[in-house]
ChimeraX commands (.cxc) that place a marker at each C-alpha (Angstrom):
marker #1 position 82.84,110.79,93.84 radius 0.5
marker #1 position 79.66,111.70,95.70 radius 0.5
marker #1 position 80.25,108.93,98.26 radius 0.5
marker #1 position 83.88,110.03,98.71 radius 0.5
marker #1 position 82.85,113.67,99.16 radius 0.5
marker #1 position 80.19,112.71,101.68 radius 0.5
marker #1 position 82.70,110.64,103.64 radius 0.5
marker #1 position 85.27,113.45,103.72 radius 0.5
marker #1 position 82.54,115.83,104.93 radius 0.5
marker #1 position 81.64,113.43,107.76 radius 0.5
marker #1 position 85.30,113.07,108.72 radius 0.5
marker #1 position 85.75,116.85,108.75 radius 0.5
marker #1 position 82.64,117.25,110.87 radius 0.5
marker #1 position 83.93,114.64,113.33 radius 0.5
marker #1 position 87.33,116.36,113.50 radius 0.5
marker #1 position 85.68,119.67,114.25 radius 0.5
marker #1 position 83.64,117.98,116.96 radius 0.5
marker #1 position 86.77,116.71,118.72 radius 0.5
marker #1 position 88.53,120.07,118.40 radius 0.5
marker #1 position 85.77,122.10,120.04 radius 0.5
marker #1 position 86.09,123.01,123.72 radius 0.5
marker #1 position 83.53,121.69,126.15 radius 0.5
marker #1 position 80.68,124.09,126.81 radius 0.5
marker #1 position 78.86,124.60,130.09 radius 0.5
marker #1 position 75.15,125.41,130.01 radius 0.5
marker #1 position 72.83,126.56,132.75 radius 0.5
marker #1 position 69.52,125.04,133.75 radius 0.5
marker #1 position 66.38,126.91,134.84 radius 0.5
marker #1 position 67.62,127.19,138.45 radius 0.5
marker #1 position 70.74,129.05,137.23 radius 0.5
marker #1 position 73.03,126.35,138.61 radius 0.5
marker #1 position 76.03,125.48,136.46 radius 0.5
marker #1 position 75.46,122.13,134.79 radius 0.5
marker #1 position 77.66,120.43,132.23 radius 0.5
marker #1 position 76.12,117.81,129.97 radius 0.5
marker #1 position 79.45,116.84,128.40 radius 0.5
marker #1 position 81.78,114.20,129.81 radius 0.5
marker #1 position 85.20,113.83,128.22 radius 0.5
marker #1 position 88.08,111.38,128.56 radius 0.5
marker #1 position 91.51,111.52,126.91 radius 0.5
marker #1 position 93.96,108.65,127.33 radius 0.5
marker #1 position 97.39,108.32,125.73 radius 0.5
marker #1 position 99.84,105.51,126.38 radius 0.5
marker #1 position 103.10,103.95,125.26 radius 0.5
marker #1 position 103.99,100.26,125.58 radius 0.5
marker #1 position 107.65,99.27,125.13 radius 0.5
marker #1 position 109.10,95.75,125.00 radius 0.5
marker #1 position 112.85,95.13,124.78 radius 0.5
marker #1 position 115.01,92.01,124.89 radius 0.5
marker #1 position 118.77,91.73,124.36 radius 0.5
marker #1 position 121.17,88.76,124.05 radius 0.5
marker #1 position 124.94,88.58,124.46 radius 0.5
marker #1 position 126.71,85.22,124.05 radius 0.5
marker #1 position 123.40,83.56,124.86 radius 0.5
marker #1 position 123.91,79.82,124.43 radius 0.5
marker #1 position 120.24,79.10,123.62 radius 0.5
marker #1 position 120.24,81.69,120.85 radius 0.5
marker #1 position 117.76,84.43,120.06 radius 0.5
marker #1 position 117.41,87.82,118.38 radius 0.5
marker #1 position 117.64,91.11,120.24 radius 0.5
marker #1 position 114.58,93.22,119.60 radius 0.5
marker #1 position 112.68,96.31,120.69 radius 0.5
marker #1 position 109.01,97.10,120.15 radius 0.5
marker #1 position 106.90,100.15,120.78 radius 0.5
marker #1 position 103.16,100.78,120.62 radius 0.5
marker #1 position 101.55,104.21,120.86 radius 0.5
marker #1 position 97.89,104.32,121.89 radius 0.5
marker #1 position 95.38,107.13,122.07 radius 0.5
marker #1 position 91.71,107.00,123.06 radius 0.5
marker #1 position 89.57,110.13,123.13 radius 0.5
marker #1 position 85.87,110.34,123.91 radius 0.5
marker #1 position 83.19,112.96,124.45 radius 0.5
marker #1 position 79.70,112.07,125.60 radius 0.5
marker #1 position 76.70,114.38,125.78 radius 0.5
marker #1 position 73.80,113.31,128.00 radius 0.5
marker #1 position 70.73,115.45,128.65 radius 0.5
marker #1 position 67.26,114.16,129.46 radius 0.5
marker #1 position 66.19,112.15,126.38 radius 0.5
marker #1 position 69.36,112.69,124.32 radius 0.5
marker #1 position 72.58,110.65,124.27 radius 0.5
marker #1 position 75.42,111.59,121.91 radius 0.5
marker #1 position 78.61,109.54,122.16 radius 0.5
marker #1 position 81.79,110.28,120.18 radius 0.5
marker #1 position 85.01,108.26,120.21 radius 0.5
marker #1 position 88.34,108.42,118.39 radius 0.5
marker #1 position 91.00,105.71,118.66 radius 0.5
marker #1 position 94.61,105.65,117.40 radius 0.5
marker #1 position 97.07,102.73,117.39 radius 0.5
marker #1 position 100.55,102.55,115.89 radius 0.5
marker #1 position 103.23,99.98,116.71 radius 0.5
marker #1 position 106.67,99.06,115.33 radius 0.5
marker #1 position 109.24,96.33,115.94 radius 0.5
marker #1 position 113.01,96.17,115.24 radius 0.5
marker #1 position 115.05,93.00,115.41 radius 0.5
marker #1 position 118.70,92.27,114.65 radius 0.5
marker #1 position 119.45,91.92,110.92 radius 0.5
marker #1 position 115.86,92.71,109.97 radius 0.5
marker #1 position 114.13,95.83,108.69 radius 0.5
marker #1 position 111.82,97.90,110.85 radius 0.5
marker #1 position 108.35,96.33,110.76 radius 0.5
marker #1 position 104.89,97.59,111.60 radius 0.5
marker #1 position 103.01,95.64,114.26 radius 0.5
marker #1 position 99.83,97.71,114.62 radius 0.5
marker #1 position 98.19,100.52,112.66 radius 0.5
marker #1 position 94.63,101.72,113.16 radius 0.5
marker #1 position 92.60,104.91,113.14 radius 0.5
marker #1 position 88.88,104.92,113.88 radius 0.5
marker #1 position 86.08,107.39,114.61 radius 0.5
marker #1 position 82.68,106.53,116.05 radius 0.5
marker #1 position 79.72,108.89,116.50 radius 0.5
marker #1 position 76.38,107.67,117.84 radius 0.5
marker #1 position 73.33,109.87,118.40 radius 0.5
marker #1 position 70.36,108.50,120.33 radius 0.5
marker #1 position 66.94,109.81,121.35 radius 0.5
marker #1 position 64.39,108.16,123.63 radius 0.5
marker #1 position 60.72,109.11,124.04 radius 0.5
marker #1 position 60.53,107.96,127.67 radius 0.5
marker #1 position 63.08,109.51,130.03 radius 0.5
marker #1 position 62.98,106.36,132.21 radius 0.5
marker #1 position 63.60,103.97,129.33 radius 0.5
marker #1 position 66.97,102.46,128.33 radius 0.5
marker #1 position 65.96,102.18,124.64 radius 0.5
marker #1 position 67.08,104.82,122.14 radius 0.5
marker #1 position 66.36,105.41,118.48 radius 0.5
marker #1 position 69.88,105.86,117.12 radius 0.5
marker #1 position 71.90,106.99,114.14 radius 0.5
marker #1 position 75.49,105.78,113.95 radius 0.5
marker #1 position 78.58,106.71,111.92 radius 0.5
marker #1 position 81.79,104.65,112.02 radius 0.5
marker #1 position 85.03,105.14,110.08 radius 0.5
marker #1 position 88.14,102.90,110.04 radius 0.5
marker #1 position 91.44,103.07,108.17 radius 0.5
marker #1 position 95.22,103.00,108.74 radius 0.5
marker #1 position 98.10,105.49,108.55 radius 0.5
marker #1 position 100.94,103.85,106.63 radius 0.5
marker #1 position 101.68,101.11,104.10 radius 0.5
marker #1 position 101.21,97.48,105.08 radius 0.5
marker #1 position 103.33,94.63,103.69 radius 0.5
marker #1 position 103.25,90.86,103.48 radius 0.5
marker #1 position 106.66,90.47,105.13 radius 0.5
marker #1 position 109.38,89.74,104.12 radius 0.5
marker #1 position 108.26,91.40,100.85 radius 0.5
marker #1 position 108.64,95.14,101.46 radius 0.5
marker #1 position 108.65,96.22,97.81 radius 0.5
marker #1 position 104.93,96.01,97.13 radius 0.5
marker #1 position 102.44,97.23,99.76 radius 0.5
marker #1 position 99.24,95.26,100.24 radius 0.5
marker #1 position 97.49,98.16,101.99 radius 0.5
marker #1 position 97.81,101.94,102.29 radius 0.5
marker #1 position 96.13,104.94,103.86 radius 0.5
marker #1 position 92.49,104.85,102.67 radius 0.5
marker #1 position 93.20,101.51,100.99 radius 0.5
marker #1 position 91.22,100.14,102.58 radius 0.5
marker #1 position 88.95,102.47,104.52 radius 0.5
marker #1 position 85.52,101.49,105.81 radius 0.5
marker #1 position 82.53,103.72,106.48 radius 0.5
marker #1 position 79.36,102.51,108.22 radius 0.5
marker #1 position 76.31,104.79,108.30 radius 0.5
marker #1 position 73.00,103.52,109.62 radius 0.5
marker #1 position 69.92,103.90,111.77 radius 0.5
marker #1 position 68.55,101.53,114.38 radius 0.5
marker #1 position 67.86,100.95,118.06 radius 0.5
marker #1 position 70.23,100.99,121.02 radius 0.5
marker #1 position 69.80,99.54,124.49 radius 0.5
marker #1 position 72.06,101.49,126.83 radius 0.5
marker #1 position 72.70,100.62,130.49 radius 0.5
marker #1 position 75.01,103.03,132.24 radius 0.5
marker #1 position 74.94,100.97,135.43 radius 0.5
marker #1 position 76.14,97.92,133.47 radius 0.5
marker #1 position 78.61,99.98,131.44 radius 0.5
marker #1 position 77.17,98.23,128.39 radius 0.5
marker #1 position 75.17,98.89,125.25 radius 0.5
marker #1 position 73.62,96.84,122.47 radius 0.5
marker #1 position 72.96,98.37,119.05 radius 0.5
marker #1 position 71.00,96.83,116.18 radius 0.5
marker #1 position 70.52,98.46,112.80 radius 0.5
marker #1 position 68.35,96.81,110.12 radius 0.5
marker #1 position 69.53,99.45,107.65 radius 0.5
marker #1 position 73.27,100.18,107.49 radius 0.5
marker #1 position 75.22,101.42,104.50 radius 0.5
marker #1 position 78.77,100.05,104.33 radius 0.5
marker #1 position 81.23,101.65,101.92 radius 0.5
marker #1 position 84.68,100.20,101.29 radius 0.5
marker #1 position 87.26,102.55,99.79 radius 0.5
marker #1 position 90.44,101.43,98.03 radius 0.5
marker #1 position 91.87,104.72,96.76 radius 0.5
marker #1 position 95.10,103.19,95.47 radius 0.5
marker #1 position 94.55,102.33,91.80 radius 0.5
marker #1 position 96.96,99.36,91.74 radius 0.5
marker #1 position 95.15,97.70,94.65 radius 0.5
marker #1 position 91.78,98.59,93.11 radius 0.5
marker #1 position 92.81,96.97,89.82 radius 0.5
marker #1 position 93.65,93.80,91.76 radius 0.5
marker #1 position 90.16,93.80,93.27 radius 0.5
marker #1 position 91.56,94.06,96.81 radius 0.5
marker #1 position 89.15,94.17,99.75 radius 0.5
marker #1 position 86.13,93.30,97.66 radius 0.5
marker #1 position 86.06,96.12,95.09 radius 0.5
marker #1 position 85.46,95.30,91.41 radius 0.5
marker #1 position 88.82,94.48,89.83 radius 0.5
marker #1 position 90.15,95.68,86.48 radius 0.5
marker #1 position 89.22,93.98,83.19 radius 0.5
marker #1 position 91.92,92.86,80.73 radius 0.5
marker #1 position 91.72,91.32,77.29 radius 0.5
marker #1 position 93.29,87.98,76.36 radius 0.5
marker #1 position 96.60,89.69,75.61 radius 0.5
marker #1 position 96.72,91.40,78.98 radius 0.5
marker #1 position 95.78,94.86,77.76 radius 0.5
marker #1 position 93.79,96.95,80.23 radius 0.5
marker #1 position 90.18,97.47,79.14 radius 0.5
marker #1 position 88.65,98.93,82.30 radius 0.5
marker #1 position 90.15,100.15,85.54 radius 0.5
marker #1 position 89.16,98.62,88.86 radius 0.5
marker #1 position 86.63,100.50,90.96 radius 0.5
marker #1 position 87.92,102.38,94.00 radius 0.5
marker #1 position 84.85,101.87,96.16 radius 0.5
marker #1 position 82.15,99.34,96.92 radius 0.5
marker #1 position 78.82,100.00,98.60 radius 0.5
marker #1 position 76.77,97.44,100.51 radius 0.5
marker #1 position 73.44,97.62,102.32 radius 0.5
marker #1 position 72.85,95.31,105.23 radius 0.5
marker #1 position 72.19,94.81,108.93 radius 0.5
marker #1 position 74.62,95.60,111.74 radius 0.5
marker #1 position 74.86,94.48,115.36 radius 0.5
marker #1 position 77.26,96.09,117.85 radius 0.5
marker #1 position 77.91,95.27,121.47 radius 0.5
marker #1 position 80.14,97.03,124.01 radius 0.5
marker #1 position 80.61,95.82,127.57 radius 0.5
marker #1 position 83.17,96.68,130.25 radius 0.5
marker #1 position 83.32,95.30,133.77 radius 0.5
marker #1 position 85.72,94.86,136.68 radius 0.5
marker #1 position 86.45,91.14,136.96 radius 0.5
marker #1 position 88.86,91.53,139.87 radius 0.5
marker #1 position 90.33,94.40,141.87 radius 0.5
marker #1 position 92.27,96.68,139.48 radius 0.5
marker #1 position 91.48,94.32,136.58 radius 0.5
marker #1 position 88.85,95.14,133.94 radius 0.5
marker #1 position 87.51,93.23,130.96 radius 0.5
marker #1 position 86.44,95.13,127.83 radius 0.5
marker #1 position 84.45,93.51,125.02 radius 0.5
marker #1 position 83.67,94.98,121.56 radius 0.5
marker #1 position 81.76,92.94,118.98 radius 0.5
marker #1 position 80.55,93.92,115.51 radius 0.5
marker #1 position 78.53,91.67,113.17 radius 0.5
marker #1 position 77.50,92.75,109.66 radius 0.5
marker #1 position 75.65,90.95,106.85 radius 0.5
marker #1 position 74.95,92.36,103.39 radius 0.5
marker #1 position 71.40,91.99,102.03 radius 0.5
marker #1 position 72.41,92.04,98.37 radius 0.5
marker #1 position 75.50,89.83,98.27 radius 0.5
marker #1 position 75.54,86.48,100.09 radius 0.5
marker #1 position 73.04,87.43,102.78 radius 0.5
marker #1 position 73.72,85.40,105.90 radius 0.5
marker #1 position 77.47,85.52,105.33 radius 0.5
marker #1 position 78.51,87.50,108.42 radius 0.5
marker #1 position 81.52,89.78,108.74 radius 0.5
marker #1 position 82.90,89.51,112.28 radius 0.5
marker #1 position 85.06,92.02,114.15 radius 0.5
marker #1 position 85.63,91.04,117.81 radius 0.5
marker #1 position 88.01,92.62,120.31 radius 0.5
marker #1 position 88.53,91.35,123.84 radius 0.5
marker #1 position 90.95,93.07,126.21 radius 0.5
marker #1 position 91.93,92.78,129.87 radius 0.5
marker #1 position 93.52,95.83,131.54 radius 0.5
marker #1 position 95.48,95.49,134.77 radius 0.5
marker #1 position 96.31,98.62,136.75 radius 0.5
marker #1 position 99.72,98.63,138.44 radius 0.5
marker #1 position 99.51,102.22,139.66 radius 0.5
marker #1 position 98.25,105.61,138.48 radius 0.5
marker #1 position 100.52,105.69,135.42 radius 0.5
marker #1 position 101.53,102.08,134.75 radius 0.5
marker #1 position 99.12,99.60,133.21 radius 0.5
marker #1 position 99.45,96.12,131.70 radius 0.5
marker #1 position 97.07,94.68,129.14 radius 0.5
marker #1 position 96.43,91.56,127.14 radius 0.5
marker #1 position 94.10,91.51,124.17 radius 0.5
marker #1 position 92.76,89.43,121.30 radius 0.5
marker #1 position 91.40,90.83,118.03 radius 0.5
marker #1 position 89.62,88.53,115.56 radius 0.5
marker #1 position 88.34,89.49,112.10 radius 0.5
marker #1 position 86.55,87.48,109.45 radius 0.5
marker #1 position 85.53,89.21,106.22 radius 0.5
marker #1 position 84.66,87.21,103.11 radius 0.5
marker #1 position 85.84,90.10,100.91 radius 0.5
marker #1 position 89.39,90.03,102.32 radius 0.5
marker #1 position 91.43,87.33,100.65 radius 0.5
marker #1 position 94.42,85.95,102.51 radius 0.5
marker #1 position 97.90,85.76,101.01 radius 0.5
marker #1 position 100.36,82.89,101.42 radius 0.5
marker #1 position 103.95,82.43,100.36 radius 0.5
marker #1 position 104.48,79.49,97.98 radius 0.5
marker #1 position 107.92,78.81,96.51 radius 0.5
marker #1 position 109.02,82.32,97.44 radius 0.5
marker #1 position 106.00,84.00,95.83 radius 0.5
marker #1 position 102.94,85.60,97.39 radius 0.5
marker #1 position 99.68,84.08,96.11 radius 0.5
marker #1 position 96.10,85.01,96.95 radius 0.5
marker #1 position 93.92,82.35,98.55 radius 0.5
marker #1 position 90.41,82.40,100.05 radius 0.5
marker #1 position 89.25,84.36,103.11 radius 0.5
marker #1 position 90.59,83.20,106.46 radius 0.5
marker #1 position 90.10,84.05,110.10 radius 0.5
marker #1 position 92.44,86.89,111.07 radius 0.5
marker #1 position 93.78,86.73,114.61 radius 0.5
marker #1 position 95.97,89.17,116.52 radius 0.5
marker #1 position 97.10,88.72,120.13 radius 0.5
marker #1 position 98.95,91.40,122.08 radius 0.5
marker #1 position 100.49,91.61,125.54 radius 0.5
marker #1 position 101.94,94.88,126.75 radius 0.5
marker #1 position 102.95,96.95,129.74 radius 0.5
marker #1 position 103.55,100.65,129.61 radius 0.5
marker #1 position 102.77,104.13,130.83 radius 0.5
marker #1 position 99.31,105.65,130.52 radius 0.5
marker #1 position 98.28,109.27,131.05 radius 0.5
marker #1 position 94.63,110.24,131.52 radius 0.5
marker #1 position 93.61,113.88,131.17 radius 0.5
marker link #1:1,2 radius 0.2
marker link #1:2,3 radius 0.2
marker link #1:3,4 radius 0.2
marker link #1:4,5 radius 0.2
marker link #1:5,6 radius 0.2
marker link #1:6,7 radius 0.2
marker link #1:7,8 radius 0.2
marker link #1:8,9 radius 0.2
marker link #1:9,10 radius 0.2
marker link #1:10,11 radius 0.2
marker link #1:11,12 radius 0.2
marker link #1:12,13 radius 0.2
marker link #1:13,14 radius 0.2
marker link #1:14,15 radius 0.2
marker link #1:15,16 radius 0.2
marker link #1:16,17 radius 0.2
marker link #1:17,18 radius 0.2
marker link #1:18,19 radius 0.2
marker link #1:19,20 radius 0.2
marker link #1:20,21 radius 0.2
marker link #1:21,22 radius 0.2
marker link #1:22,23 radius 0.2
marker link #1:23,24 radius 0.2
marker link #1:24,25 radius 0.2
marker link #1:25,26 radius 0.2
marker link #1:26,27 radius 0.2
marker link #1:27,28 radius 0.2
marker link #1:28,29 radius 0.2
marker link #1:29,30 radius 0.2
marker link #1:30,31 radius 0.2
marker link #1:31,32 radius 0.2
marker link #1:32,33 radius 0.2
marker link #1:33,34 radius 0.2
marker link #1:34,35 radius 0.2
marker link #1:35,36 radius 0.2
marker link #1:36,37 radius 0.2
marker link #1:37,38 radius 0.2
marker link #1:38,39 radius 0.2
marker link #1:39,40 radius 0.2
marker link #1:40,41 radius 0.2
marker link #1:41,42 radius 0.2
marker link #1:42,43 radius 0.2
marker link #1:43,44 radius 0.2
marker link #1:44,45 radius 0.2
marker link #1:45,46 radius 0.2
marker link #1:46,47 radius 0.2
marker link #1:47,48 radius 0.2
marker link #1:48,49 radius 0.2
marker link #1:49,50 radius 0.2
marker link #1:50,51 radius 0.2
marker link #1:51,52 radius 0.2
marker link #1:52,53 radius 0.2
marker link #1:53,54 radius 0.2
marker link #1:54,55 radius 0.2
marker link #1:55,56 radius 0.2
marker link #1:56,57 radius 0.2
marker link #1:57,58 radius 0.2
marker link #1:58,59 radius 0.2
marker link #1:59,60 radius 0.2
marker link #1:60,61 radius 0.2
marker link #1:61,62 radius 0.2
marker link #1:62,63 radius 0.2
marker link #1:63,64 radius 0.2
marker link #1:64,65 radius 0.2
marker link #1:65,66 radius 0.2
marker link #1:66,67 radius 0.2
marker link #1:67,68 radius 0.2
marker link #1:68,69 radius 0.2
marker link #1:69,70 radius 0.2
marker link #1:70,71 radius 0.2
marker link #1:71,72 radius 0.2
marker link #1:72,73 radius 0.2
marker link #1:73,74 radius 0.2
marker link #1:74,75 radius 0.2
marker link #1:75,76 radius 0.2
marker link #1:76,77 radius 0.2
marker link #1:77,78 radius 0.2
marker link #1:78,79 radius 0.2
marker link #1:79,80 radius 0.2
marker link #1:80,81 radius 0.2
marker link #1:81,82 radius 0.2
marker link #1:82,83 radius 0.2
marker link #1:83,84 radius 0.2
marker link #1:84,85 radius 0.2
marker link #1:85,86 radius 0.2
marker link #1:86,87 radius 0.2
marker link #1:87,88 radius 0.2
marker link #1:88,89 radius 0.2
marker link #1:89,90 radius 0.2
marker link #1:90,91 radius 0.2
marker link #1:91,92 radius 0.2
marker link #1:92,93 radius 0.2
marker link #1:93,94 radius 0.2
marker link #1:94,95 radius 0.2
marker link #1:95,96 radius 0.2
marker link #1:96,97 radius 0.2
marker link #1:97,98 radius 0.2
marker link #1:98,99 radius 0.2
marker link #1:99,100 radius 0.2
marker link #1:100,101 radius 0.2
marker link #1:101,102 radius 0.2
marker link #1:102,103 radius 0.2
marker link #1:103,104 radius 0.2
marker link #1:104,105 radius 0.2
marker link #1:105,106 radius 0.2
marker link #1:106,107 radius 0.2
marker link #1:107,108 radius 0.2
marker link #1:108,109 radius 0.2
marker link #1:109,110 radius 0.2
marker link #1:110,111 radius 0.2
marker link #1:111,112 radius 0.2
marker link #1:112,113 radius 0.2
marker link #1:113,114 radius 0.2
marker link #1:114,115 radius 0.2
marker link #1:115,116 radius 0.2
marker link #1:116,117 radius 0.2
marker link #1:117,118 radius 0.2
marker link #1:118,119 radius 0.2
marker link #1:119,120 radius 0.2
marker link #1:120,121 radius 0.2
marker link #1:121,122 radius 0.2
marker link #1:122,123 radius 0.2
marker link #1:123,124 radius 0.2
marker link #1:124,125 radius 0.2
marker link #1:125,126 radius 0.2
marker link #1:126,127 radius 0.2
marker link #1:127,128 radius 0.2
marker link #1:128,129 radius 0.2
marker link #1:129,130 radius 0.2
marker link #1:130,131 radius 0.2
marker link #1:131,132 radius 0.2
marker link #1:132,133 radius 0.2
marker link #1:133,134 radius 0.2
marker link #1:134,135 radius 0.2
marker link #1:135,136 radius 0.2
marker link #1:136,137 radius 0.2
marker link #1:137,138 radius 0.2
marker link #1:138,139 radius 0.2
marker link #1:139,140 radius 0.2
marker link #1:140,141 radius 0.2
marker link #1:141,142 radius 0.2
marker link #1:142,143 radius 0.2
marker link #1:143,144 radius 0.2
marker link #1:144,145 radius 0.2
marker link #1:145,146 radius 0.2
marker link #1:146,147 radius 0.2
marker link #1:147,148 radius 0.2
marker link #1:148,149 radius 0.2
marker link #1:149,150 radius 0.2
marker link #1:150,151 radius 0.2
marker link #1:151,152 radius 0.2
marker link #1:152,153 radius 0.2
marker link #1:153,154 radius 0.2
marker link #1:154,155 radius 0.2
marker link #1:155,156 radius 0.2
marker link #1:156,157 radius 0.2
marker link #1:157,158 radius 0.2
marker link #1:158,159 radius 0.2
marker link #1:159,160 radius 0.2
marker link #1:160,161 radius 0.2
marker link #1:161,162 radius 0.2
marker link #1:162,163 radius 0.2
marker link #1:163,164 radius 0.2
marker link #1:164,165 radius 0.2
marker link #1:165,166 radius 0.2
marker link #1:166,167 radius 0.2
marker link #1:167,168 radius 0.2
marker link #1:168,169 radius 0.2
marker link #1:169,170 radius 0.2
marker link #1:170,171 radius 0.2
marker link #1:171,172 radius 0.2
marker link #1:172,173 radius 0.2
marker link #1:173,174 radius 0.2
marker link #1:174,175 radius 0.2
marker link #1:175,176 radius 0.2
marker link #1:176,177 radius 0.2
marker link #1:177,178 radius 0.2
marker link #1:178,179 radius 0.2
marker link #1:179,180 radius 0.2
marker link #1:180,181 radius 0.2
marker link #1:181,182 radius 0.2
marker link #1:182,183 radius 0.2
marker link #1:183,184 radius 0.2
marker link #1:184,185 radius 0.2
marker link #1:185,186 radius 0.2
marker link #1:186,187 radius 0.2
marker link #1:187,188 radius 0.2
marker link #1:188,189 radius 0.2
marker link #1:189,190 radius 0.2
marker link #1:190,191 radius 0.2
marker link #1:191,192 radius 0.2
marker link #1:192,193 radius 0.2
marker link #1:193,194 radius 0.2
marker link #1:194,195 radius 0.2
marker link #1:195,196 radius 0.2
marker link #1:196,197 radius 0.2
marker link #1:197,198 radius 0.2
marker link #1:198,199 radius 0.2
marker link #1:199,200 radius 0.2
marker link #1:200,201 radius 0.2
marker link #1:201,202 radius 0.2
marker link #1:202,203 radius 0.2
marker link #1:203,204 radius 0.2
marker link #1:204,205 radius 0.2
marker link #1:205,206 radius 0.2
marker link #1:206,207 radius 0.2
marker link #1:207,208 radius 0.2
marker link #1:208,209 radius 0.2
marker link #1:209,210 radius 0.2
marker link #1:210,211 radius 0.2
marker link #1:211,212 radius 0.2
marker link #1:212,213 radius 0.2
marker link #1:213,214 radius 0.2
marker link #1:214,215 radius 0.2
marker link #1:215,216 radius 0.2
marker link #1:216,217 radius 0.2
marker link #1:217,218 radius 0.2
marker link #1:218,219 radius 0.2
marker link #1:219,220 radius 0.2
marker link #1:220,221 radius 0.2
marker link #1:221,222 radius 0.2
marker link #1:222,223 radius 0.2
marker link #1:223,224 radius 0.2
marker link #1:224,225 radius 0.2
marker link #1:225,226 radius 0.2
marker link #1:226,227 radius 0.2
marker link #1:227,228 radius 0.2
marker link #1:228,229 radius 0.2
marker link #1:229,230 radius 0.2
marker link #1:230,231 radius 0.2
marker link #1:231,232 radius 0.2
marker link #1:232,233 radius 0.2
marker link #1:233,234 radius 0.2
marker link #1:234,235 radius 0.2
marker link #1:235,236 radius 0.2
marker link #1:236,237 radius 0.2
marker link #1:237,238 radius 0.2
marker link #1:238,239 radius 0.2
marker link #1:239,240 radius 0.2
marker link #1:240,241 radius 0.2
marker link #1:241,242 radius 0.2
marker link #1:242,243 radius 0.2
marker link #1:243,244 radius 0.2
marker link #1:244,245 radius 0.2
marker link #1:245,246 radius 0.2
marker link #1:246,247 radius 0.2
marker link #1:247,248 radius 0.2
marker link #1:248,249 radius 0.2
marker link #1:249,250 radius 0.2
marker link #1:250,251 radius 0.2
marker link #1:251,252 radius 0.2
marker link #1:252,253 radius 0.2
marker link #1:253,254 radius 0.2
marker link #1:254,255 radius 0.2
marker link #1:255,256 radius 0.2
marker link #1:256,257 radius 0.2
marker link #1:257,258 radius 0.2
marker link #1:258,259 radius 0.2
marker link #1:259,260 radius 0.2
marker link #1:260,261 radius 0.2
marker link #1:261,262 radius 0.2
marker link #1:262,263 radius 0.2
marker link #1:263,264 radius 0.2
marker link #1:264,265 radius 0.2
marker link #1:265,266 radius 0.2
marker link #1:266,267 radius 0.2
marker link #1:267,268 radius 0.2
marker link #1:268,269 radius 0.2
marker link #1:269,270 radius 0.2
marker link #1:270,271 radius 0.2
marker link #1:271,272 radius 0.2
marker link #1:272,273 radius 0.2
marker link #1:273,274 radius 0.2
marker link #1:274,275 radius 0.2
marker link #1:275,276 radius 0.2
marker link #1:276,277 radius 0.2
marker link #1:277,278 radius 0.2
marker link #1:278,279 radius 0.2
marker link #1:279,280 radius 0.2
marker link #1:280,281 radius 0.2
marker link #1:281,282 radius 0.2
marker link #1:282,283 radius 0.2
marker link #1:283,284 radius 0.2
marker link #1:284,285 radius 0.2
marker link #1:285,286 radius 0.2
marker link #1:286,287 radius 0.2
marker link #1:287,288 radius 0.2
marker link #1:288,289 radius 0.2
marker link #1:289,290 radius 0.2
marker link #1:290,291 radius 0.2
marker link #1:291,292 radius 0.2
marker link #1:292,293 radius 0.2
marker link #1:293,294 radius 0.2
marker link #1:294,295 radius 0.2
marker link #1:295,296 radius 0.2
marker link #1:296,297 radius 0.2
marker link #1:297,298 radius 0.2
marker link #1:298,299 radius 0.2
marker link #1:299,300 radius 0.2
marker link #1:300,301 radius 0.2
marker link #1:301,302 radius 0.2
marker link #1:302,303 radius 0.2
marker link #1:303,304 radius 0.2
marker link #1:304,305 radius 0.2
marker link #1:305,306 radius 0.2
marker link #1:306,307 radius 0.2
marker link #1:307,308 radius 0.2
marker link #1:308,309 radius 0.2
marker link #1:309,310 radius 0.2
marker link #1:310,311 radius 0.2
marker link #1:311,312 radius 0.2
marker link #1:312,313 radius 0.2
marker link #1:313,314 radius 0.2
marker link #1:314,315 radius 0.2
marker link #1:315,316 radius 0.2
view
């Protein structure tokens, strides 16, 4: 309960941070100077296809993806404080098939850095990262039993380390030799199954429940993060996000990978196209396969998601 309370406190603090208005401070020369830079981006991608007497066949469908990215960065002399919040939610509807979720993510990142030399690019940093989803996830076509829910799972990373930040490169590299990773599975049924690496329930030989599954798991390990964004062609940018984590106590050297690569293409002020790839490998996440009409759990596998979209974007 202490770890859950601490996490909720951090989330509340982050929410308050994003809700506060930007403040303007004055330097010694009495000139107005703002040390905060903010960016708010919301967008909607829509894909639709329809068939009527189409000889080659096909299913009419419509898809929508809502995106929101919000950031606030504080820079003053030796201090750098970067805060980001990201929201993704997508759905798809096809003929003769139920509405299905295609994307669902909510994340918060807060990174505080301090450097002793104002001319240096190296910072001593503390970093907080939170990830979860909004709604139930299913192993389609089975929509009776969810395999994931809000806060099941949820991941919290809290650590200290060093960050190399280059504003002129639009890139940073962060390494933490001491990062606490907590996995929450607050749905008891999923916890009893041992989903997402938590300790599963214990039953006797007759199937009677002896001990409930744990709803959280804590790991201590090292974390490496890299962010890099560059213009590869006119009105075309490449954005790279990479996260590598290895637990000291359980299978050290077994690396959890989270890698996102996206290309954004600007059509005009409000219309943008994008193509992206998201790859995840986590030894604690066991894949599910359908065998003879039943879902069975197998070993961990590389998770891969590819998306191509075009839609409207509003920056404010």
